[in-house]
C-alpha positions in Angstrom: -1.1 13.5 5.9 1.8 13.4 8.6 1.7 9.0 9.5 5.7 8.9 9.8 7.1 12.5 12.0 10.2 10.8 13.0 11.1 10.0 9.2 12.3 12.3 6.7 10.1 12.8 3.4 12.6 10.7 1.0 12.4 7.5 4.0 11.6 4.3 1.9 7.9 3.5 2.0 5.8 0.2 0.7 2.4 -0.7 0.9 0.7 -4.2 1.3 -2.5 -4.0 0.7 -4.9 -7.1 2.7 -7.6 -9.1 0.5 -10.0 -8.0 3.4 -10.7 -6.0 6.1 -7.9 -6.5 8.8 -9.9 -7.0 12.2 -8.6 -3.9 14.6 -7.8 -7.1 17.0 -5.2 -8.3 14.0 -4.3 -4.8 13.5 -2.8 -4.4 17.3 -0.9 -8.0 16.7 0.7 -7.3 13.7 1.8 -4.2 14.6 2.6 -5.3 17.2 5.2 -8.1 15.9 6.7 -5.3 13.4 7.5 -3.2 16.6 9.4 -6.5 17.6 11.1 -6.7 14.1 12.3 -2.9 13.7 14.1 -3.3 16.9 16.4 -5.8 15.0 16.4 -4.7 11.8 19.6 -4.4 10.1 20.8 -3.9 6.6 24.3 -5.4 5.8 24.8 -4.5 9.6 23.6 -1.0 10.0 20.4 -0.5 12.1 17.4 0.4 10.2 14.6 2.9 11.6 11.5 1.4 10.9 7.5 2.0 11.5 4.2 0.5 10.6 0.5 1.8 10.6 -2.6 0.9 9.1 -4.6 2.7 6.8 -8.3 1.7 6.3 -8.6 -1.1 7.9 -6.9 -2.5 4.1 -3.2 -1.1 4.2 -0.5 -1.9 6.3 2.2 1.1 5.5 5.8 0.2 6.4 8.2 3.0 6.5 12.0 2.9 6.9 15.4 5.1 7.1 18.7 4.1 6.9 22.2 6.6 6.0 22.2 5.7 2.3 20.4 2.8 0.8 18.7 0.0 2.3 19.6 -3.3 0.9 17.8 -5.5 -0.9 18.7 -8.0 1.5 17.2 -5.6 4.1 14.6 -5.3 2.2 14.0 -9.1 2.0 14.2 -8.8 5.9 11.3 -7.0 5.7 9.2 -9.0 3.6 10.1 -12.2 5.3 8.5 -10.4 8.8 5.9 -9.7 6.8 5.2 -12.5 5.1 5.6 -14.7 8.8 3.3 -12.4 10.9 0.5 -12.4 8.4 0.9 -16.3 7.7 0.3 -16.3 11.3 -2.3 -13.8 11.8 -4.2 -15.7 8.4 -3.8 -12.4 6.5 -4.1 -12.5 3.0 -2.1 -9.6 1.3 -3.0 -8.5 -2.4 -0.1 -8.6 -5.2 1.4 -5.2 -7.1 -1.0 -6.6 -9.7 -4.1 -5.8 -7.8 -5.9 -2.2 -8.3 -7.5 -1.2 -4.5 -9.9 1.4 -4.6 -13.5 2.5 -2.9 -16.8 1.5 -4.1 -19.4 4.1 -4.6 -20.6 3.0 -0.8 -16.9 4.5 0.0 -15.9 0.5 1.0 -12.4 -0.1 0.3 -11.8 -3.0 -2.8 -8.7 -4.9 -3.7 -9.3 -6.6 -7.2 -7.0 -7.3 -10.0 -6.0 -5.3 -12.7 -8.2 -7.0 -15.0 -11.5 -6.9 -13.1 -11.3 -3.2 -12.3 -10.6 -3.0 -15.9 -13.9 -4.5 -16.7 -15.8 -2.8 -14.2 -13.9 0.5 -15.8 -15.8 -0.5 -19.4 -19.0 -1.4 -17.4 -19.1 2.3 -16.0 -18.9 1.1 -12.7 -15.5 2.8 -11.6 -14.4 6.0 -13.3 -12.0 8.9 -13.5 -13.5 9.9 -10.3 -13.3 6.6 -8.6 -11.3 6.8 -5.2 -8.4 4.7 -6.1 -5.0 3.8 -4.0 -1.5 4.0 -4.9 0.2 1.1 -3.5 3.1 1.3 -5.8 4.6 4.5 -4.3 8.3 4.4 -2.8 8.2 7.2 -0.1 7.0 8.8 3.0 6.3 12.2 1.0 4.5 10.1 -2.2 1.8 8.9 0.9 0.0 12.8 0.7 -1.1 11.2 -2.6 -1.9 7.8 -2.0 -5.2 7.9 -1.8 -6.7 10.5 -5.3 -9.1 10.1 -8.6 -8.4 7.6 -10.8 -7.8 10.4 -13.5 -5.0 12.0 -11.4 -3.0 8.7 -11.6 -1.5 6.0 -13.1 -4.6 4.3 -12.9 -5.7 6.2 -15.8 -4.4 3.7 -18.1 -7.0 1.5 -17.0 -9.8 3.3 -18.0 -12.0 3.6 -21.7 -10.5 6.0 -23.9 -13.1 9.2 -23.3 -15.2 8.8 -25.9 -14.6 11.1 -29.3 -16.6 14.6 -29.6 -15.5 15.0 -33.6 -18.2 14.6 -35.7 
């Protein structure tokens, strides 16, 4: 999946999962607001090249590059811009402590880790459940953004397989 063709594969990426589906009009307004921010985004006085997309109607994905590292202050500017836009648009983004997955109907759900663990214990989600890695940090990692829970860090949230030893 080539979401950011103008950026190198090692460009920094951030995923902001929405707690609810993002309507198309809100998506457009959000991306327009970010495009305006990207024209003035700097890190220690150096311009940052940024871009954004909304995936699956639930995930704001931002990618950016700069010769050298984007400073903490530069990242804070991005975070403030996103939080300001979200507040204006009535969006609520989940935290890194939440889990995003597809339910049995294929709908994206975002729940706290504890809820995901409970669903795993109940058998509602399992090793083949499609999950999203909202902790990724580079554009290259977007190729594995969605994958089975068993092939992700999410496997730690699943119950251990039953032993077959007699």
